[in-house]
N, C-alpha and C positions, 0 to 999 in steps of 0.2 A: 727509292726514287722513281722506279719504273711505274709503280702504282699511281704516283702523282701525274706522271706524263700521260698515262693512259686516260685518266679522268680528265685532265686538262685538255687533251686533244679530242675528247668525247668518244674515244674508242672503248671506254668502260663507263658504266653509270655511277660507280662509286669505288672508292679505294680506301685502304687503311694504311696510314703513314704516321711516322713520328711527328709531333708538333714542331720539333726543331727543323724538320725538312720542309715545312710548309713555306712556300715562296710567296712573296707579295709582289705585285697584286696577283690574285688568282680568281678564276671564274668559279662560281658555285658557293656552297656553304660548307664551312668547317664545323664539325660538331665534336666536342670533347667527350670522351668516354668517361662515365662516372668512375671516380677512383675506388668506389666500393665494389666494382666489378672485377678488379684484378689486384694481385699482390704487387707491390712496388719492386722494381728491379734495383738492387743496390749497386751503386757505382763506386769504384775505388781508384785511387791513383797509386801507381807502383813505379818506382825508379829501378829500371832494369840495367841501364848502363850509366855508370858514374862519370859524367863529363860535366864541364862547366855549364854548357847550354842545357843539358838534361836537368841538372840540379836547379838552375834558374827557373826553368819551366815548372819543375816539381814544386818549388816554393811559390811561384806565381799562382798556380791553380788553387792554392790554399788561401790566397788573399781575399779580402772582402770585395775588391774590384772584380776579380775573376768569378767569385761566387755570384755576384749580381749579373754578370754577363751570362753565366750558365743558366741562371733562372730566367733571364730575358729570352733565352732560346727555347724555353718550354720545359726545362728540367727542374726537378725539385731537390 
């Protein structure tokens, strides 16, 4: 997030941040790094503590609604 703040405040000419952190509106141009340039980072969900709320969240992140939300934030 600091990289975004430095660029947005013009204290840096450019920064590298996760697309999910890109705030709207923003000044400047966002350029996606081609996916051929890097290996994808695998993300997993893990239930560490078995509580009612943890289990509900665990099941929620696996729903189509949650998957669409995750994708809309720039993740694949």
